[in-house]
C-alpha positions in Angstrom: 7.5 -30.1 -47.0 6.9 -33.3 -45.0 4.4 -33.7 -42.2 7.3 -34.4 -39.8 9.1 -31.1 -40.5 5.8 -29.2 -40.4 5.0 -30.9 -37.0 8.5 -29.9 -35.7 8.0 -26.3 -36.9 4.6 -26.1 -35.3 6.1 -27.4 -32.0 8.9 -24.9 -32.2 6.5 -22.0 -32.8 4.2 -23.3 -30.0 7.2 -23.5 -27.6 8.3 -19.9 -28.5 4.8 -18.7 -28.0 4.5 -20.5 -24.6 7.8 -18.9 -23.4 6.6 -15.5 -24.6 3.2 -15.9 -22.8 4.8 -17.1 -19.6 7.3 -14.2 -19.7 4.4 -11.7 -20.1 2.4 -13.4 -17.3 5.4 -13.4 -14.9 6.1 -9.8 -15.7 2.6 -8.7 -15.0 2.4 -10.8 -11.8 5.7 -9.3 -10.7 4.6 -5.8 -11.5 1.3 -6.3 -9.5 3.2 -7.7 -6.5 5.7 -4.9 -6.6 2.9 -2.3 -6.7 1.1 -3.9 -3.8 4.3 -4.0 -1.8 5.0 -0.3 -2.6 1.5 0.8 -1.6 1.6 -1.2 1.6 5.0 0.1 2.7 3.9 3.6 1.7 0.8 3.4 3.9 2.6 1.8 6.8 5.1 4.7 7.0 2.5 7.0 8.4 2.1 10.7 7.7 5.8 11.6 8.0 6.8 8.9 5.6 4.1 9.8 3.2 5.3 13.4 3.2 8.9 12.4 2.6 7.9 10.1 -0.2 5.8 12.8 -1.8 8.6 15.2 -1.6 11.0 12.8 -3.2 8.5 12.1 -6.0 7.9 15.8 -6.7 11.6 16.6 -6.6 12.4 13.8 -9.0 9.5 14.4 -11.4 10.1 18.1 -11.8 13.9 18.1 -11.4 14.4 20.2 -8.3 18.0 21.3 -7.3 19.2 20.8 -3.8 18.1 24.3 -2.6 14.6 23.7 -4.0 14.5 20.2 -2.4 15.4 21.7 1.0 12.7 24.3 0.7 10.2 21.7 -0.5 11.0 19.5 2.5 10.5 22.4 4.9 7.1 23.3 3.2 5.9 19.7 3.3 7.0 19.2 7.0 5.1 22.4 8.0 2.0 21.3 6.1 2.2 17.8 7.6 2.3 19.4 11.1 -0.7 21.6 10.1 -2.6 18.6 8.9 -1.7 16.7 12.1 -3.0 19.6 14.2 -6.3 19.6 12.3 -6.4 15.8 12.4 -5.9 15.7 16.2 -9.0 17.8 16.6 -11.0 15.4 14.4 -9.3 12.2 15.5 -11.9 11.1 18.0 -14.6 11.1 15.3 -12.2 9.5 12.8 -11.3 6.8 15.3 -15.0 6.2 16.2 -15.8 5.7 12.5 -12.8 3.4 11.8 -13.5 1.3 15.0 -17.2 1.0 14.1 -16.3 -0.3 10.7 -13.7 -2.7 12.2 -16.3 -4.0 14.6 -18.9 -4.5 11.9 -16.3 -6.4 9.8 -15.4 -8.6 12.7 -19.1 -9.4 13.2 -19.2 -11.2 9.8 -15.9 -13.1 10.3 -15.3 -16.6 11.7 -12.6 -16.9 14.4 -9.9 -17.9 11.9 -10.7 -15.0 9.6 -10.8 -12.6 12.6 -7.3 -13.7 13.6 -6.1 -13.1 10.1 -7.9 -9.7 10.0 -6.2 -8.7 13.2 -2.7 -9.6 11.9 -3.5 -7.8 8.6 -4.8 -4.6 10.2 -2.7 -4.3 13.4 0.2 -2.4 11.8 -2.1 0.0 10.0 -4.2 0.7 13.1 -1.1 1.1 15.2 0.4 3.6 12.7 -2.8 5.5 11.8 -4.7 5.3 15.0 -1.9 5.8 17.6 -4.2 6.3 20.5 -6.1 3.1 19.8 -3.2 0.6 19.6 -3.0 0.3 23.4 -6.6 -0.6 23.8 -8.5 -3.8 22.9 -10.6 -3.8 19.7 -14.0 -3.2 21.1 -15.5 -0.6 18.9 -15.1 2.0 21.7 -13.4 5.3 21.1 -10.2 6.0 22.9 
């Protein structure tokens, strides 16, 4: 075997390996980004959306028929309302804790970071702290 043909074979193997490695990396990166998007959209849906997504997942994973799905949806809706009732009683304390943490985080940020932090957290705060979104971020409870 000549050194030229060996060199060509080595390049061909290296090219195949490079394509393989790049394919794996792009697959992993795509999977991570998809998972991040799913988690973010799941959280941004709020309690009702979380309940609906949970119901769909349960129904799909255990193979519920339409009658069972309907009953599951009713159960999850009722329990979501029950949780929201309990949460509304505890909401002032929860809000105080979240806003205290937000205030502490803002204290360590420069103005540019604080602006990015606001853009990043505003949809979540609006969805999960509905009483807070009409007030300035001051650390005070609503």
